[in-house]
C-alpha positions in Angstrom: 24.6 71.7 21.5 26.0 69.7 18.5 25.7 66.0 18.9 28.5 64.1 17.0 27.6 60.4 15.7 28.4 57.7 15.6 30.5 58.1 18.7 28.9 56.6 22.1 27.0 59.6 23.8 24.7 60.3 26.6 22.3 62.8 24.4 21.5 65.7 26.5 18.4 67.0 25.7 14.9 66.9 26.7 13.4 63.4 26.8 9.5 62.8 26.1 8.4 59.8 28.3 5.2 57.8 27.1 3.6 56.5 30.1 3.7 57.3 33.8 4.4 54.7 36.6 1.7 53.9 38.9 2.0 53.1 42.6 1.5 49.5 43.4 -1.8 48.3 45.0 -1.6 48.0 48.6 -3.2 44.6 48.7 0.2 43.3 46.6 2.1 41.1 48.9 5.3 42.0 46.9 7.6 44.4 48.7 6.6 47.9 47.3 9.2 49.4 45.0 9.1 53.5 44.7 8.7 54.6 40.9 8.9 57.9 39.9 8.4 59.8 36.8 12.0 60.8 35.9 14.1 62.7 33.0 16.2 59.5 31.9 18.8 61.9 30.5 19.8 63.2 34.0 19.5 59.9 35.7 21.6 58.1 33.4 24.3 60.6 33.5 24.1 60.3 37.5 24.7 56.5 37.0 27.6 56.6 34.6 25.2 54.9 32.0 26.4 55.3 28.5 23.8 55.1 25.6 24.8 54.0 21.9 22.6 55.4 18.8 21.5 52.4 16.9 20.2 54.5 13.7 16.9 53.4 11.8 17.4 51.0 9.0 17.0 47.3 7.8 19.3 44.6 9.0 19.4 40.6 8.8 17.4 38.9 11.7 18.7 35.5 12.3 18.2 34.7 8.8 15.4 37.0 7.7 16.7 40.0 5.6 14.8 43.4 5.7 14.3 43.5 9.1 13.3 47.4 9.9 13.8 49.2 13.3 13.5 52.9 13.9 16.2 54.8 15.8 16.9 53.5 19.3 19.2 53.6 22.2 21.1 50.6 23.9 23.4 51.0 26.9 27.1 50.4 25.9 27.5 47.8 28.5 25.5 45.7 31.0 23.8 47.1 34.1 26.5 46.8 37.1 26.3 46.0 40.7 26.8 49.5 41.6 24.3 51.1 39.4 21.6 48.4 40.5 22.7 49.1 44.3 21.8 52.9 44.0 18.6 51.6 42.5 17.6 49.5 45.6 18.9 52.3 47.9 16.5 55.0 46.1 13.4 52.7 45.5 13.4 50.0 48.3 13.8 47.2 45.4 14.7 43.7 47.2 18.1 42.7 46.6 18.9 40.4 43.8 19.7 36.6 44.5 23.5 36.1 45.8 23.7 39.7 46.7 24.6 38.6 50.6 27.5 37.1 49.2 30.9 39.1 49.0 32.0 37.7 45.9 35.5 36.9 47.1 37.1 33.4 48.0 34.8 30.6 48.9 31.7 33.4 48.9 32.5 34.2 45.3 32.1 30.8 44.5 28.6 30.5 46.1 27.7 33.8 44.7 28.4 32.7 41.2 26.9 29.1 41.8 30.4 27.6 41.2 31.9 24.4 43.1 34.2 24.9 46.0 37.8 25.5 44.8 36.9 28.1 42.5 37.3 31.2 44.8 41.2 31.6 44.5 40.7 31.6 40.6 38.1 34.2 40.8 40.3 36.3 42.9 43.4 35.8 40.6 41.1 37.0 37.4 39.7 40.0 39.0 43.0 41.4 40.1 43.9 40.3 36.4 41.4 42.7 35.2 43.0 45.5 37.2 40.2 45.5 40.3 41.3 46.5 43.8 40.9 44.1 46.7 37.9 46.5 47.6 36.5 46.0 44.2 36.7 42.2 44.5 34.7 42.4 47.5 31.8 44.5 46.8 32.4 44.3 42.8 30.7 47.5 41.6 31.7 47.2 38.2 30.6 43.5 37.7 27.4 42.8 36.0 24.6 42.5 38.3 23.0 39.0 38.3 20.3 37.3 40.2 17.7 39.3 39.1 14.5 38.4 37.3 13.0 39.9 34.1 10.3 41.8 36.4 13.5 43.0 38.3 15.3 44.2 35.3 12.1 45.9 33.9 11.9 47.8 37.2 15.3 49.0 37.1 14.7 50.3 33.3 11.6 52.1 34.2 13.2 53.7 37.0 15.7 55.4 34.9 13.0 56.1 32.1 14.1 53.6 29.6 13.1 49.7 28.7 14.5 46.4 28.1 15.6 45.8 24.6 13.5 43.7 22.4 15.6 40.9 21.0 15.3 42.3 17.7 17.1 45.5 18.8 19.5 43.8 20.8 20.4 41.7 17.6 20.7 44.4 15.7 22.8 46.5 18.1 25.2 43.0 18.4 25.4 42.5 14.8 25.1 45.5 12.7 23.5 45.5 9.2 26.0 42.9 7.6 24.7 39.8 9.1 28.1 39.0 10.8 28.5 36.1 13.3 30.2 37.9 16.0 30.1 41.6 17.2 33.4 42.0 15.8 33.0 40.2 12.6 33.0 36.5 11.1 36.0 35.0 12.8 35.8 33.6 16.3 38.5 35.4 18.6 38.4 34.3 22.3 40.4 37.0 23.4 37.7 39.5 22.4 35.1 38.1 25.1 34.8 36.7 28.4 34.3 33.1 28.1 36.1 29.8 29.4 36.4 31.2 33.0 35.2 30.8 36.4 33.8 34.5 36.8 32.6 37.1 34.9 35.1 40.4 34.1 33.9 44.2 34.9 31.8 45.7 32.1 33.6 46.9 29.0 36.8 45.0 29.8 37.2 43.8 26.5 36.9 46.9 23.9 38.3 44.9 21.0 35.4 43.0 21.2 32.8 45.7 20.3 29.9 45.7 17.8 29.8 47.6 14.9 28.1 50.7 16.7 30.5 50.5 19.6 28.3 48.4 22.0 30.4 46.1 24.3 29.9 42.7 26.2 27.3 41.5 23.3 29.1 37.9 23.6 30.4 36.1 26.7 30.3 37.6 30.3 26.7 37.0 31.2 23.2 36.1 29.4 21.2 39.2 29.0 17.2 39.5 29.6 15.1 41.1 26.6 11.4 42.2 26.7 10.4 39.6 24.2 8.3 36.5 24.9 9.6 33.2 23.1 7.6 32.6 19.9 9.1 30.3 17.5 5.8 30.5 15.4 6.3 34.1 15.2 9.9 34.0 13.9 8.6 31.6 11.1 6.0 34.1 10.1 8.7 37.0 10.2 11.0 35.0 7.8 8.2 34.3 5.3 7.1 38.0 5.5 10.4 39.2 4.5 9.4 42.9 4.9 8.7 43.1 8.6 8.7 46.8 10.1 9.5 47.1 13.8 8.5 43.7 15.1 7.6 43.6 18.6 7.2 39.6 19.0 4.6 37.7 21.0 2.2 39.5 23.1 2.3 36.9 25.9 4.3 33.6 26.2 6.0 31.2 29.2 9.5 32.0 28.6 11.4 35.4 27.7 14.2 35.1 25.3 17.9 35.9 27.0 20.6 37.0 24.4 24.5 36.6 24.4 26.4 33.7 26.0 28.3 33.6 29.7 31.7 33.5 31.0 31.5 29.5 31.7 30.8 28.6 28.1 33.9 27.1 26.6 35.6 28.4 23.5 33.2 26.7 21.1 32.4 29.3 18.4 28.6 28.4 17.9 27.9 29.2 21.3 28.8 32.7 20.9 27.4 33.8 17.8 25.2 36.8 17.9 22.1 34.7 16.8 21.8 32.2 19.5 18.8 32.5 21.4 18.0 31.2 25.0 14.8 30.9 27.0 14.0 31.4 30.8 11.0 31.7 32.8 10.4 35.7 33.6 10.9 35.0 37.4 14.4 33.1 36.8 17.0 34.5 38.9 20.3 32.9 38.0 24.1 33.4 38.4 24.1 33.7 34.5 21.5 36.5 33.8 22.1 40.1 33.8 20.6 43.0 31.4 21.1 46.2 29.7 18.8 49.0 29.0 17.1 50.3 25.8 15.5 53.8 25.2 13.1 55.6 22.3 13.5 59.4 23.0 12.7 62.5 20.8 15.9 64.4 21.0 16.1 68.2 20.6 19.4 69.2 18.9 20.6 72.5 19.5 23.5 73.3 16.9 
């Protein structure tokens, strides 16, 4: 099979997985989640998750030039309610926070932590995005929120993937030219979801795509990464000037989240690719979702 790049695609090939999930201890009081070894390619296809190739090479991370990352793949959009629901049904994973809210009317206000009175505007926003009344109630195309960093990691392992590092996330969003926003250097509020009362379905704003075609890298929702907060680590990285495949600190108290979210106003600085925020790993808020990444060996058949 011939694989054409750089168009977004799901590579149809044999994937090599480095580690095998283990069953949780019976002494663990947390609800058991069944995780099985899986071919990530087939599961991604089943869920409709498109993966974008981010080629190996150097890029500018924050203010540090010459940061090198090997080739990896990242999901075109954040994970949706519909995709996460499949994960819950097949593994027994507990529901995210706010899941019982039907995301319509007043309940939508509660689901996203908004004041009373936002319900009607949420419905109008979703209708403007082309959603049916059924989708407004169940929201399968909306980004899943109310998940902890651990919940996001569990989903990623279930599909044979991982969470992106903040380094990989920034390269996927910014490309190699150090631009301010995924689409270029000038802020354009029509290219992202901001200053709204609710998120849009994922992938709505294709005009906001990054240089690689990755969507929703600004606005809509914050996104978990696998990276621990480490300001001293980044300072060292900046001084080194020749970092190869940085991983970040080995431990910490807060995880890095990237992107911005739908309630932010149209202040340009809030939505730049370099903006970093931090949350404790157990945080479950209406503002944080996630996307996935993967490192695989692909056998191309021409």
